[in-house]
MARROFI-748301 format. One line per 2 residues: number of its first residue (from 1); their letters; for each residue y negated, z negated, x of C-alpha. Coordinates in Angstrom, 3 decimals. Example, Ala and Ser with C-alpha at 12.3 -4.5 7.8 and 13.67 -1.06 7.14 Angstrom:
BEGIN
1	as	4.500,-7.800,12.300; 1.060,-7.140,13.670
This chain:
BEGIN
1	mt	2.181,-1.167,-17.189; 5.285,-2.250,-15.368
3	at	5.540,-0.339,-12.115; 8.685,1.695,-11.750
5	pt	10.450,2.016,-8.405; 9.324,5.656,-8.309
7	qr	5.678,4.691,-8.816; 5.906,2.021,-6.118
9	ae	7.459,4.553,-3.734; 4.720,7.086,-4.525
11	lk	1.971,4.560,-3.896; 3.567,3.535,-0.601
13	ew	3.877,7.175,0.488; 0.260,7.913,-0.455
15	ae	-0.919,4.914,1.576; 1.305,5.579,4.607
17	sg	0.286,9.238,4.762; -3.424,8.514,4.390
19	la	-3.616,10.440,1.123; -4.916,7.476,-0.884
21	kk	-7.947,7.146,1.369; -8.427,10.917,1.631
23	wr	-8.384,11.388,-2.144; -10.935,8.587,-2.619
25	ed	-13.185,10.105,0.034; -12.747,13.629,-1.366
27	ag	-13.799,12.273,-4.769; -17.049,11.194,-3.113
29	ls	-16.425,7.477,-3.531; -17.221,4.887,-0.898
31	pe	-14.862,1.929,-0.515; -17.483,-0.220,-2.233
33	qa	-17.743,2.139,-5.216; -13.973,2.406,-5.612
35	al	-13.503,-1.362,-5.308; -16.164,-1.902,-7.956
37	kl	-14.425,0.534,-10.320; -11.101,-1.217,-9.698
39	kv	-12.644,-4.709,-9.938; -11.208,-5.775,-6.591
41	sv	-12.653,-6.703,-3.228; -13.346,-4.009,-0.647
43	rs	-10.924,-5.838,1.642; -8.150,-5.457,-0.949
45	ly	-8.855,-1.746,-1.236; -8.782,-1.336,2.561
47	rw	-5.456,-3.203,2.717; -3.960,-1.040,-0.032
49	ea	-5.133,2.159,1.659; -3.709,1.000,4.992
51	de	-0.381,0.003,3.373; -0.904,-3.596,4.478
53	at	-0.573,-4.834,0.900; 0.517,-3.522,-2.485
55	pd	-1.290,-4.413,-5.683; 0.677,-6.181,-8.392
57	gy	0.479,-6.296,-12.161; -2.590,-4.837,-13.791
59	rf	-4.106,-4.092,-10.365; -1.152,-1.845,-9.571
61	aa	-1.655,-0.016,-12.866; -5.385,0.365,-12.238
63	yy	-4.971,1.591,-8.654; -2.107,3.948,-9.473
65	sf	-4.080,5.455,-12.378; -7.182,5.724,-10.188
67	lk	-5.283,7.682,-7.533; -3.708,9.948,-10.134
69	rv	-7.229,10.761,-11.391; -8.816,11.436,-7.993
71	rp	-5.979,13.366,-6.363; -6.175,17.168,-6.345
73	kd	-5.057,18.698,-9.636; -2.608,20.998,-7.861
75	fe	-0.980,18.212,-5.842; 2.361,18.202,-7.706
77	qa	2.255,21.889,-8.562; 1.865,22.877,-4.923
79	gt	5.239,21.352,-4.096; 3.660,18.627,-1.993
81	rt	4.662,15.797,-4.306; 5.783,12.788,-2.316
């Protein structure tokens, strides 16, 4: 998956607003569990959630897909799409 500018902007918005972390927590996943699923270090996950770093390549695809799966189903439908 090659990240589009729109996808990169979405990921940045989700990190800046705290939604990425909130969605992970709401899904009942600890940072350790999420990092294990994504095959990254916990530090990397923390940095992504804090918008201190952005994953590249396959890690971007994995993280973006992960967030799309754990976010509330009505996120886009509620008109809160970022």
